[in-house]
VOMIZA-635538 format. One line per 8 residues: number of its first residue (from 1); their letters; for each residue x, y, z of N, C-alpha, C. Coordinates in Angstrom, 1 decimal, m for minus. Atoms other than C-alpha are relative to their C-alpha. Example, Ala and Ser with C-alpha at 12.3 -4.5 7.8 and 13.67 -1.06 7.14 Angstrom:
1) AS) 0.9:m1.2:0.0:12.3:m4.5:7.8:0.9:1.2:0.0  m0.9:m1.1:0.0:13.7:m1.1:7.1:m0.8:1.1:0.8 .
# end
This chain:
1) ALIRFGRM) m0.7:0.7:1.1:107.0:121.1:73.1:0.2:m1.5:0.3  m0.1:1.5:m0.3:107.5:117.8:75.0:m1.3:m0.7:m0.2  1.3:0.7:0.1:103.8:117.1:75.0:m0.3:m0.2:m1.5  0.4:0.1:1.4:103.4:117.9:71.3:0.9:m0.8:m0.9  m0.9:0.7:0.8:106.6:116.6:69.8:0.8:m1.1:0.6  m0.7:1.0:m0.7:108.0:114.4:72.5:1.5:0.3:0.2  m1.4:m0.5:m0.2:111.3:116.3:72.4:0.0:1.5:m0.4  m0.2:m1.3:0.4:112.6:119.8:71.9:0.5:0.1:m1.5 .
9) PRYGWKEA) m0.4:m0.1:1.4:112.8:120.6:68.1:1.3:0.7:m0.2  m1.3:m0.7:0.3:116.0:121.8:66.5:m0.1:1.5:0.1  0.0:m1.5:m0.3:116.9:125.3:67.6:m1.1:0.4:1.0  1.1:m0.3:m0.9:114.0:125.0:70.0:0.4:0.7:1.3  m0.5:m0.5:m1.3:116.0:125.7:73.2:0.4:1.5:m0.2  m0.5:m1.4:0.2:117.5:128.9:71.6:m1.3:0.9:m0.1  1.2:m0.8:0.2:114.0:130.1:70.5:m0.7:0.2:1.3  0.8:m0.1:m1.3:112.4:129.3:73.9:0.7:0.9:0.9 .
17) TYTFCDRF) m0.7:m0.9:m0.9:115.2:131.1:75.7:m0.2:1.5:m0.4  0.2:m1.4:0.5:114.8:134.2:73.5:m1.4:0.5:0.4  1.4:m0.4:m0.3:111.0:134.2:74.0:m0.2:0.2:1.5  0.1:m0.1:m1.4:111.4:133.7:77.8:0.6:1.3:0.5  m0.7:m1.3:m0.5:113.9:136.6:78.2:m0.8:1.2:m0.5  0.8:m1.2:0.5:111.8:138.9:75.9:m1.3:0.3:0.7  1.2:m0.2:m0.7:108.6:138.3:77.7:0.1:0.5:1.4  m0.2:m0.3:m1.4:109.9:138.6:81.2:1.1:1.0:0.3 .
25) KLSCSVLD) m1.0:m1.0:m0.1:112.6:141.2:80.4:1.2:m0.4:0.9  m1.1:0.6:m0.7:115.4:139.0:81.7:1.2:m0.3:m0.9  m1.2:0.5:0.7:118.9:138.0:80.7:0.3:m1.4:0.5  m0.2:1.4:m0.4:119.4:134.3:80.7:0.7:m0.8:m1.2  m0.6:0.8:1.0:121.7:131.9:78.8:m0.8:m1.3:m0.3  0.8:1.2:0.4:120.4:128.8:77.0:0.2:m1.1:1.0  m0.2:1.1:m1.0:122.1:126.5:79.6:m0.8:0.3:1.2  0.8:m0.3:m1.2:120.5:128.3:82.5:m1.5:m0.2:m0.2 .
33) FKKKASSV) 1.4:0.2:0.3:117.1:128.2:80.8:m0.3:m1.5:0.0  0.2:1.5:0.0:117.5:124.4:80.2:m0.1:m0.5:1.5  0.0:0.4:m1.4:118.2:124.0:84.0:m1.3:0.3:0.6  1.3:m0.4:m0.6:115.1:126.0:84.9:m1.1:m0.8:m0.5  1.0:0.8:0.6:113.0:124.1:82.4:m0.1:m1.4:0.6  m0.1:1.4:m0.6:114.2:120.7:83.8:m0.6:0.0:1.4  0.5:0.0:m1.4:113.3:121.8:87.4:m1.5:0.1:0.1  1.4:m0.1:m0.1:109.7:122.4:86.5:m0.7:m1.2:m0.6 .
41) ITTATGRK) 0.6:1.3:0.5:109.1:119.0:84.9:m0.1:m0.9:1.2  0.2:0.8:m1.3:107.6:117.4:88.0:m1.4:m0.7:m0.1  1.3:0.7:m0.1:104.7:115.0:88.9:m0.9:0.9:0.8  1.0:m0.7:m0.8:101.6:116.1:90.7:0.4:0.1:1.4  m0.5:0.0:m1.4:103.3:115.3:94.0:1.3:0.7:0.2  m1.2:m0.8:m0.2:106.3:117.4:93.2:1.3:m0.7:m0.3  m1.2:0.8:0.2:108.8:114.6:92.3:0.5:0.3:m1.4  m0.6:m0.3:1.3:111.2:115.3:89.4:m0.2:m1.1:m1.0 .
49) YSQRKFKD) 0.2:0.9:1.1:110.6:113.7:86.0:1.2:0.2:m1.0  m0.9:m0.2:1.1:113.1:113.0:83.3:m0.8:0.3:m1.3  0.7:m0.4:1.2:112.2:114.3:79.8:m0.6:m1.3:m0.6  0.5:1.2:0.7:111.8:110.7:78.5:m1.3:m0.5:0.8  1.1:0.5:m0.8:109.5:109.7:81.4:m1.2:0.9:m0.1  1.1:m1.0:0.2:107.5:112.9:81.0:m0.7:m0.3:m1.3  0.6:0.3:1.4:107.0:112.0:77.3:m0.9:m1.2:0.1  0.8:1.2:m0.1:105.9:108.5:78.2:m1.3:0.2:0.7 .
57) ECNKRHKT) 1.2:m0.2:m0.8:103.4:109.7:80.8:m1.0:0.8:m0.8  1.0:m0.8:0.8:101.9:112.2:78.3:m0.6:m0.9:m1.0  0.6:0.9:1.0:101.4:109.4:75.8:m0.9:m1.0:0.5  0.9:1.0:m0.6:99.6:107.2:78.3:m1.5:0.5:m0.1  1.4:m0.3:0.0:95.8:107.0:78.1:m0.5:0.0:1.4  0.5:m0.1:m1.4:94.6:108.3:81.4:m1.5:m0.1:0.1  1.4:0.3:m0.1:91.2:107.2:82.6:m0.7:1.3:0.5  0.8:m1.1:m0.4:88.7:110.1:82.8:m1.1:m0.4:0.9 .
65) IESFFDDR) 1.1:0.3:m0.8:85.8:110.4:85.1:m1.2:m0.6:m0.8  1.0:0.5:0.8:83.5:109.7:82.2:0.2:m1.5:m0.3  m0.3:1.4:0.3:85.3:106.5:81.3:m0.1:m0.9:1.2  0.2:0.7:m1.2:85.3:105.5:84.9:m1.5:m0.5:0.2  1.4:0.3:m0.2:81.5:105.7:85.1:m0.5:m0.9:m1.1  0.4:0.9:1.1:81.2:104.0:81.7:0.4:m1.4:0.4  m0.4:1.4:m0.5:83.2:101.0:83.1:m0.9:m0.5:1.1  0.9:0.4:m1.1:81.0:101.0:86.2:m1.3:m0.5:m0.6 .
73) SIQESRFQ) 1.3:0.3:0.6:77.8:101.0:84.1:0.1:m1.3:m0.8  m0.2:1.2:0.7:79.2:98.2:81.9:m0.1:m1.2:1.0  0.0:1.0:m1.0:79.9:96.1:85.0:m1.3:m0.3:0.6  1.4:0.1:m0.6:76.5:96.8:86.5:m1.0:m0.7:m1.0  0.9:0.6:1.0:74.8:95.9:83.2:0.2:m1.5:m0.1  m0.4:1.4:0.1:76.7:92.6:83.1:m0.6:m0.8:1.2  0.5:0.6:m1.2:75.7:91.8:86.7:m1.5:m0.1:0.0  1.5:0.0:0.2:72.1:92.7:86.0:m0.5:m1.1:m0.9 .
81) QQVKNSLA) 0.4:1.1:0.9:72.0:90.3:83.1:0.2:m1.3:0.6  m0.2:1.2:m0.7:73.5:87.6:85.3:m1.2:m0.3:0.9  1.1:0.2:m0.9:70.7:88.1:87.8:m1.2:m0.4:m0.8  1.2:0.3:0.8:68.1:88.1:85.1:0.0:m1.4:m0.6  m0.1:1.4:0.5:69.4:84.9:83.5:m0.2:m1.0:1.1  0.1:1.0:m1.1:69.7:83.2:86.9:m1.5:m0.1:0.4  1.4:0.1:m0.4:66.1:84.1:87.8:m0.8:m0.7:m1.0  0.7:0.7:1.1:64.8:82.9:84.4:0.2:m1.5:0.1 .
89) EIIQNLDT) m0.3:1.4:m0.1:66.6:79.6:84.9:m0.7:m0.6:1.2  0.7:0.6:m1.2:65.2:79.1:88.4:m1.5:m0.1:m0.2  1.5:0.1:0.3:61.6:79.9:87.3:m0.3:m1.2:m0.8  0.2:1.2:0.9:62.0:77.3:84.6:0.1:m1.3:0.7  m0.2:1.3:m0.8:63.3:74.7:87.0:m1.2:m0.2:1.0  1.2:0.2:m1.0:60.4:75.4:89.5:m1.3:m0.3:m0.7  1.2:0.2:0.7:57.9:75.0:86.8:m0.6:m1.4:0.1  0.5:1.4:m0.1:57.8:71.2:87.2:m0.2:m0.4:1.4 .
97) LGVEDVEN) 0.1:0.4:m1.5:57.7:71.3:91.0:m1.2:0.7:0.6  1.1:m0.6:m0.8:54.9:72.0:93.4:0.5:1.0:0.9  m0.4:m1.1:m0.9:55.0:75.0:95.7:0.6:m0.7:1.3  m0.4:0.7:m1.2:55.3:72.6:98.7:1.3:m0.8:m0.1  m1.2:0.8:0.3:58.2:70.7:97.1:1.3:0.8:0.1  m1.2:m0.8:0.0:60.5:73.7:97.2:0.4:0.3:1.4  m0.5:m0.3:m1.3:62.7:74.1:100.2:0.2:1.5:0.3  m0.1:m1.4:m0.3:62.5:77.5:101.9:1.4:0.3:0.4 .
105) PPKIPAEN) m1.4:m0.4:m0.4:65.9:79.3:102.1:0.0:0.6:1.4  0.0:m0.6:m1.4:67.0:80.5:105.6:m0.3:1.5:0.0  0.3:m1.5:m0.1:65.9:83.9:106.8:1.3:0.8:0.2  m1.2:m0.8:m0.1:68.4:86.7:106.5:m0.4:1.3:0.8  0.2:m1.2:m0.7:68.6:89.6:109.0:0.0:1.2:m0.9  0.1:m1.2:0.9:67.6:93.0:107.5:1.3:0.7:m0.2  m1.2:m0.8:0.1:71.0:94.5:108.3:1.1:m0.7:m0.9  m1.0:0.7:0.9:72.8:91.8:106.2:m0.5:m0.1:m1.4 .
113) LDHQILEL) 0.5:0.0:1.4:70.7:92.3:103.1:0.8:0.8:m1.0  m0.6:m0.8:1.1:72.3:93.3:99.8:m1.1:0.6:m0.8  1.1:m0.7:0.6:69.9:95.9:98.6:0.2:0.2:m1.5  m0.3:m0.1:1.5:71.6:96.2:95.2:m0.5:m1.2:m0.7  0.5:1.2:0.6:70.9:92.6:94.4:m1.5:m0.1:0.1  1.5:0.0:m0.2:67.3:92.9:95.8:m0.6:0.8:m1.1  0.6:m0.9:1.0:66.7:95.8:93.4:0.1:m0.6:m1.4  m0.2:0.7:1.3:68.1:93.8:90.5:m1.0:m1.1:m0.2 .
121) IDFSIQDH) 1.0:1.1:0.1:65.9:90.8:91.3:m1.4:0.6:m0.2  1.3:m0.7:0.1:62.9:93.2:91.7:m0.2:0.4:m1.5  0.0:m0.5:1.3:63.7:94.7:88.3:m0.3:m1.2:m1.0  0.1:1.1:0.8:64.0:91.2:86.8:m1.4:m0.7:0.1  1.3:0.5:m0.2:60.7:90.1:88.3:m1.0:0.8:m0.8  0.9:m0.9:0.8:59.0:93.1:86.8:0.0:m0.3:m1.5  m0.2:0.3:1.4:60.5:92.3:83.4:m0.7:m1.3:m0.4  0.7:1.3:0.3:59.2:88.7:83.7:m1.5:0.2:0.0 .
129) LSRHKPSS) 1.5:m0.2:m0.1:55.7:89.9:84.7:m0.5:0.7:m1.2  0.5:m0.7:1.2:55.5:92.2:81.7:m0.2:m0.9:m1.2  0.1:0.9:1.2:55.9:89.2:79.4:m0.8:m1.3:0.4  0.7:1.2:m0.4:54.3:86.4:81.5:m0.9:0.3:1.2  0.9:m0.3:m1.1:51.2:87.2:83.6:m0.4:m1.2:0.7  0.3:1.2:m0.7:50.7:84.7:86.4:m1.5:m0.2:0.0  1.4:0.3:0.1:47.4:82.9:86.1:m0.6:m0.7:1.2  0.5:0.6:m1.2:47.2:81.4:89.6:0.9:0.4:1.2 .
137) MSEIAKLF) m0.7:m0.3:m1.2:48.3:81.9:93.2:1.3:m0.8:0.1  m1.2:0.8:m0.1:50.7:79.0:92.8:1.2:0.6:m0.8  m1.1:m0.6:0.8:52.6:80.8:90.0:0.5:1.2:0.7  m0.5:m1.1:m0.8:52.8:83.9:92.2:0.9:m0.4:1.1  m0.8:0.6:m1.1:54.1:81.8:95.1:1.4:m0.4:m0.6  m1.2:0.5:0.6:56.7:80.3:92.7:0.9:1.1:m0.3  m0.8:m1.2:0.3:57.9:83.8:91.7:0.7:0.4:1.3  m0.7:m0.4:m1.3:58.5:84.6:95.4:1.1:m1.0:0.3 .
145) QASQICYK) m1.1:1.0:m0.3:60.4:81.3:95.8:1.2:0.2:m0.9  m1.1:m0.1:0.9:62.4:81.9:92.7:0.9:1.2:0.3  m0.8:m1.2:m0.4:63.4:85.4:93.9:0.9:m0.3:1.2  m0.8:0.4:m1.2:64.5:83.9:97.3:1.2:m0.8:m0.4  m1.1:0.9:0.4:66.6:81.2:95.6:1.0:0.8:m0.8  m0.9:m0.8:0.8:68.0:83.7:93.1:0.9:0.9:0.9  m0.8:m0.8:m0.9:69.1:86.0:96.0:1.1:m0.8:0.7  m1.0:0.9:m0.7:70.8:83.1:97.8:1.1:m0.4:m1.0 .
153) RMTQKKKN) m1.0:0.3:1.0:72.6:82.1:94.6:0.9:1.1:m0.3  m0.8:m1.2:0.4:73.8:85.6:93.8:0.9:0.5:1.1  m0.8:m0.5:m1.1:75.1:86.3:97.3:0.9:m1.1:0.6  m0.8:1.1:m0.5:76.6:82.9:97.9:1.5:0.1:m0.5  m1.4:0.0:0.4:80.4:83.0:97.9:0.5:m1.3:m0.5  m0.5:1.3:0.6:82.1:80.4:95.7:1.2:m0.4:0.8  m1.1:0.5:m0.8:84.3:78.2:97.8:0.8:m1.0:m0.8  m0.8:0.9:0.7:87.2:76.4:96.2:0.1:m1.3:0.8 .
161) PSTWKENI) m0.1:1.2:m0.7:87.2:72.7:97.1:1.4:m0.2:0.7  m1.2:0.2:m0.8:89.7:71.9:99.9:0.9:m1.1:m0.5  m0.9:1.0:0.5:92.8:70.0:98.8:0.8:m0.5:1.2  m0.7:0.4:m1.2:93.9:69.4:102.4:0.2:m1.6:0.1  0.0:1.5:m0.1:93.0:65.6:102.4:1.0:m0.6:m1.0  m0.9:0.5:1.1:94.8:65.0:99.1:1.5:0.3:0.4  m1.4:m0.4:m0.4:97.9:66.9:100.4:0.6:m0.9:1.1  m0.4:0.9:m1.1:98.0:64.8:103.6:0.4:m1.4:m0.5 .
169) KKKIVKSQ) m0.3:1.4:0.5:97.8:61.6:101.6:1.3:0.0:m0.8  m1.3:m0.1:0.7:100.7:62.8:99.4:1.2:0.0:0.9  m1.0:0.0:m1.0:102.7:63.5:102.5:0.3:m1.3:0.6  m0.1:1.3:m0.5:102.0:60.1:103.8:0.8:m0.9:m0.9  m0.7:0.8:1.0:103.2:58.5:100.6:1.5:0.4:m0.1  m1.4:m0.5:0.1:106.3:60.7:100.5:0.8:m0.5:1.2  m0.6:0.4:m1.2:107.1:59.8:104.1:0.4:m1.5:m0.1  m0.2:1.4:0.2:106.7:56.1:103.3:1.2:m0.3:m1.0 .
177) DSASLVKK) m1.0:0.2:1.0:108.9:56.3:100.2:1.4:0.4:0.6  m1.3:m0.5:m0.6:111.6:58.3:102.1:0.5:m1.0:1.0  m0.4:1.0:m1.0:111.6:55.8:105.0:0.5:m1.3:m0.7  m0.4:1.2:0.7:111.8:52.9:102.5:1.4:0.1:m0.6  m1.3:m0.3:0.6:114.8:54.5:100.7:1.1:0.0:1.1  m1.0:m0.1:m1.1:116.7:55.2:104.0:0.2:m1.4:0.6  m0.2:1.4:m0.5:116.0:51.6:105.1:0.9:m0.8:m0.8  m1.0:0.7:0.9:117.8:50.3:102.0:1.4:0.4:0.3 .
185) AVENVSLS) m1.4:m0.5:m0.3:120.8:52.5:102.9:0.4:m0.6:1.3  m0.4:0.6:m1.3:120.7:51.2:106.5:0.4:m1.4:m0.1  m0.2:1.5:0.2:120.6:47.6:105.3:1.1:m0.2:m1.0  m1.0:0.1:1.0:123.4:48.3:102.8:m0.4:m0.6:m1.3  0.5:0.4:1.3:121.2:47.5:99.8:0.6:0.9:m1.1  m0.6:m0.8:1.1:122.8:48.6:96.5:m1.1:0.9:m0.5  1.0:m1.0:0.5:121.1:51.8:95.3:0.4:0.4:m1.4  m0.3:m0.6:1.3:120.8:53.1:91.8:0.5:1.4:0.1 .
193) EMEANSLK) m0.6:m1.4:0.0:122.3:56.4:90.8:m1.1:1.0:0.4  1.1:m0.9:m0.3:118.8:58.0:91.0:m0.4:m0.1:1.5  0.4:0.2:m1.4:118.1:56.5:94.4:1.1:0.7:0.9  m1.1:m0.6:m0.8:121.6:57.6:95.7:m0.2:1.5:0.0  0.2:m1.5:0.0:120.9:61.2:94.6:m1.2:0.4:0.8  1.2:m0.4:m0.8:117.4:61.2:96.2:0.4:m0.1:1.5  m0.4:0.2:m1.4:119.0:59.9:99.4:0.8:1.2:0.5  m0.8:m1.2:m0.4:121.5:62.7:99.5:m0.9:1.2:0.2 .
201) KLMREINL) 0.9:m1.1:m0.1:118.8:65.2:98.9:m0.9:0.0:1.3  0.8:0.2:m1.2:116.6:63.8:101.7:0.8:0.3:1.2  m0.8:m0.2:m1.2:119.4:63.7:104.2:0.5:1.5:0.2  m0.3:m1.5:m0.1:120.4:67.3:103.3:m1.1:0.8:0.6  1.2:m0.8:m0.5:116.9:68.5:104.0:m0.2:m0.1:1.5  0.1:0.1:m1.5:117.1:67.2:107.6:1.3:0.1:0.7  m1.3:m0.3:m0.6:120.7:68.2:108.1:0.7:m1.2:0.5  m0.7:1.2:m0.4:122.1:64.7:108.3:0.8:m0.5:m1.1 .
209) SPRRSKDL) m0.9:0.5:1.0:124.8:62.8:106.5:m0.4:m1.4:m0.5  0.3:1.3:0.5:124.1:59.8:104.2:1.1:m1.0:0.2  m1.1:0.9:m0.2:127.5:58.4:105.0:0.1:m0.5:1.4  0.0:0.4:m1.4:126.9:58.0:108.7:m1.1:m1.0:0.3  1.0:1.0:m0.3:125.1:54.9:109.9:m1.0:0.5:1.1  0.8:m0.5:m1.1:123.8:56.7:113.0:m1.0:1.0:m0.6  0.9:m1.0:0.6:122.4:59.6:110.9:m1.1:m0.7:m0.9  1.0:0.7:0.8:120.7:57.1:108.5:m1.1:m0.6:0.9 .
217) KSAQTIFN) 1.0:0.5:m1.0:118.9:55.4:111.5:m0.9:1.1:0.5  0.8:m1.2:m0.5:117.8:58.8:112.8:m0.9:0.4:m1.0  0.8:m0.4:1.1:116.5:59.7:109.4:m1.2:m1.0:m0.2  1.1:1.0:0.2:114.5:56.4:109.2:m1.1:0.2:1.1  0.9:m0.3:m1.1:113.0:57.2:112.6:m0.9:1.3:m0.3  0.7:m1.3:0.3:112.1:60.8:111.5:m1.1:m0.3:m1.0  1.0:0.2:1.1:110.3:59.6:108.3:m1.1:m0.9:0.5  1.1:0.9:m0.6:108.4:56.8:110.2:m0.9:0.8:0.9 .
225) EKEVIFKK) 0.8:m0.8:m0.9:107.3:59.3:112.8:m0.9:1.0:m0.8  0.8:m0.9:0.8:106.1:61.7:110.1:m1.2:m0.7:m0.6  1.1:0.8:0.6:104.0:59.0:108.5:m1.1:m0.3:1.0  0.9:0.2:m1.0:102.4:58.2:111.8:m0.8:1.3:0.3  0.7:m1.3:m0.3:101.6:61.9:112.5:m1.0:0.3:m1.1  0.9:m0.3:1.1:100.1:62.4:109.0:m1.2:m0.9:0.0  1.1:1.0:0.0:98.0:59.2:109.3:m1.0:0.4:1.1  0.8:m0.4:m1.2:96.7:60.4:112.7:m0.9:1.2:m0.4 .
233) KLEMHER) 0.7:m1.2:0.4:95.7:63.8:111.2:m1.1:m0.4:m0.9  1.1:0.4:0.9:93.8:62.1:108.4:m1.1:m0.8:0.7  1.0:0.8:m0.8:92.1:59.7:110.8:m0.9:0.9:0.8  0.8:m0.9:m0.8:90.9:62.6:113.0:m0.9:0.8:m0.9  0.8:m0.8:0.9:89.7:64.6:110.0:m1.2:m0.8:m0.5  1.1:0.9:0.6:87.6:61.6:108.7:m1.0:m0.4:1.1  1.0:0.4:m1.0:85.8:61.1:112.1:m1.2:0.8:m0.1 .
# end
């Protein structure tokens, strides 16, 4: 009833109780039957479900083994098309180059080979040969080169450009600005409302008070030292 209607229909509990008692030759009240029914609404692991949650789970679209393999085949088809397009692009680029002008990719140990990609490249090469018959040994050599370059491209992991240098530069600027602001406070230069709020925040971050002259001088030293440290890191990185 929960699967079909999402709830027990009117007078459903009474009818279900009567059918249960008649079939199993038992005597049971509607209330007791409700309790028994609630106890059997469980998950596959035996955890109890509420009627509402049971209804929601029944309405969900569960992935079948057929849909799982359909998804896999779609993904593989897309990847196969990527390999095919990549190989076609490389062959086109090599068309204007001589065989000796193409740099040979590094050798790969047999145990590190991705056989799935190799098979897809082989399939793409066969597809290319069915439409374009090579007319010389140079064209055959270029096909070998194209397949090597394609394998390298398809197995190469994309690396996000490092933002370390930019982050260090930002920290240097921040340290300089902080030291400059604290210096104003040390020298009793009049601060704007925005500068005063920034100073309070800076001093709070390093657990010092903006009202104490000694703390202000300590803060100035801290920010100057930070600037020196970050500059040294940047210098060592650029060597």
